[in-house]
C-alpha positions in Angstrom: 175.8 105.6 -43.1 175.1 102.3 -42.3 173.2 99.6 -44.3 169.7 99.1 -43.5 168.8 96.2 -41.2 167.5 93.0 -43.3 165.3 90.7 -41.7 167.1 87.2 -41.9 164.4 84.7 -44.1 164.0 81.8 -42.0 165.5 78.6 -43.2 163.2 76.6 -45.3 162.6 73.3 -43.9 163.7 70.8 -46.2 160.9 67.8 -46.9 162.2 64.8 -47.2 160.7 63.1 -50.4 158.9 60.0 -49.5 160.6 56.8 -51.3 158.3 55.8 -54.2 156.5 52.5 -52.9 157.1 49.5 -55.0 153.8 48.4 -56.5 152.5 45.1 -55.8 153.3 43.2 -58.7 150.2 41.4 -60.4 149.8 38.1 -61.9 148.4 36.9 -65.2 147.0 33.3 -64.5 145.7 31.0 -67.3 143.3 28.3 -66.2 142.2 25.0 -67.7 139.2 24.9 -69.6 137.8 22.1 -71.5 137.6 23.5 -74.9 141.1 24.5 -76.5 143.5 22.2 -77.8 147.1 22.0 -76.1 148.4 22.8 -79.6 146.5 26.1 -79.9 147.2 27.2 -76.3 150.8 26.7 -77.0 150.6 29.1 -80.1 148.7 31.7 -78.2 151.3 32.0 -75.9 154.0 32.0 -78.4 151.9 34.9 -80.4 150.7 36.8 -77.5 153.6 36.4 -74.7 156.6 35.8 -76.9 157.2 32.5 -75.5 159.8 30.1 -76.7 158.4 26.7 -78.0 159.7 24.9 -74.6 158.6 27.7 -72.5 154.8 27.7 -73.9 154.7 23.9 -73.8 155.8 24.0 -70.2 153.0 26.2 -69.1 150.7 24.7 -71.0 151.3 21.4 -69.2 151.2 23.2 -66.5 147.5 24.6 -66.8 146.6 20.8 -68.4 148.1 19.1 -65.1 147.7 21.6 -62.0 144.4 23.4 -63.6 146.5 27.1 -63.7 149.7 28.7 -64.7 151.3 32.0 -63.8 152.3 33.3 -66.9 153.2 36.6 -66.4 154.0 38.8 -63.2 154.5 42.5 -63.1 152.5 46.1 -63.1 148.5 45.7 -63.2 148.2 47.8 -66.4 150.4 45.5 -68.4 148.8 42.2 -66.3 145.4 43.5 -67.6 146.6 43.8 -71.1 148.0 40.6 -71.4 144.7 38.8 -69.8 142.5 40.5 -72.5 144.7 39.4 -75.0 144.7 35.9 -73.9 141.0 36.2 -73.8 140.7 37.7 -76.9 142.3 34.4 -77.9 139.5 32.3 -76.1 141.9 31.6 -73.5 140.6 31.5 -69.6 142.8 34.2 -68.2 142.5 36.4 -65.2 144.7 38.7 -63.2 145.3 38.2 -59.3 147.8 40.1 -57.1 151.0 38.6 -56.2 150.1 38.5 -52.5 146.8 36.4 -53.0 144.6 38.6 -51.8 
């Protein structure tokens, strides 16, 4: 007796998984305002962003002298959360795409 004929299954096409596209980084930007004291801005940077005194003072001076400072870079959700927290503390914060668009 011979074995029943079996149909060979066509080789399954392997799909190449697309490499995950890196997400475009987002910037949290604090802009100068005429209301908040410099010492208050330093305090907020330390509490919200976890900056050291020196780093908080550096960014505060950048806001004061240049009108803006990028205080954080990363994924959009976290950028939105930081911007919201800074706004809750009455700082003028916004998010922007890292590519400038």
